[in-house]
N, C-alpha and C positions, 0 to 999 in steps of 0.2 A: 754357551760358546758360539752358536750360530749368529747371534745378534752381535757379539763382539767381533767376529770375523767380518760381518757386514759393516760395522763401524770402521774397522781397519780399511776395508775396501773403499769406503767413502772418503776416508782421509787420504788414501793413495790416489784417488781421482783428483783431489785438490793439489797434491804434491807427488807427482808420478816418479820423481827421481830420488825419493827418500828411501835409501837402502835399508835403514833400520826398520821401517814399517814392513817392508817385504820380508825381512828376517823374522819379525814377530808373527806376521800372518803365516809364513811358511812353517814356523814352529807349531802354531795351532793346527794347521793341516796335518803335520807330522804326528802330533799327539792323537789325532782323530783317524789315523791310518788312511788318510787321503793322499796317497803317494804322488799321484800325478800333479795335483795342485801344489803340494809342497815342493816338488822338484821344479815346477815352473817358477815359483816364487824365489827359490834359491838360485836358479839360473839367471833370473832377472837381476838379483843382487850382484852376481858375478859379472853381468854385463855392465852394471853401473860402477862397481868397485871390484876389479879382478883380484885384488889382494885380500879380500874379506875371508879370513880363515874360518870363521864360524859357518858361513854359507858353504864354503868348500867342504867342510867336515860333514855337514848335513847332506850335501849332495852325494858324497861318497856313501853315507849310510843308507840313503834312499836307493841308490843304485845297487848296493849290496842286497837289499831286500828284494828289489825287482829282479835281480839276476839269479836269485836262489832257485835251485832245482833239487828236488828230492829224488836223487838218482836211484834209490832202492825200489821205487815204484815201477821203474822200467826193467828191473832185473828180478823176476819172480823166483 
């Protein structure tokens, strides 16, 4: 997986406005629980193509994961 992400990064350097490559790399980061990198890629997609439903959905899922609080830990 790391080598595939590196190849996607190299392809993105050649074509920095290819939203589909950012979505693909973001999905790989998401699968590896790399939330910050995934969110950065999906936000980049939305900057290129604001109507991209897939990137918007992934962004929402990552935000939900990052916003989660286990409230019972604060109430003994």
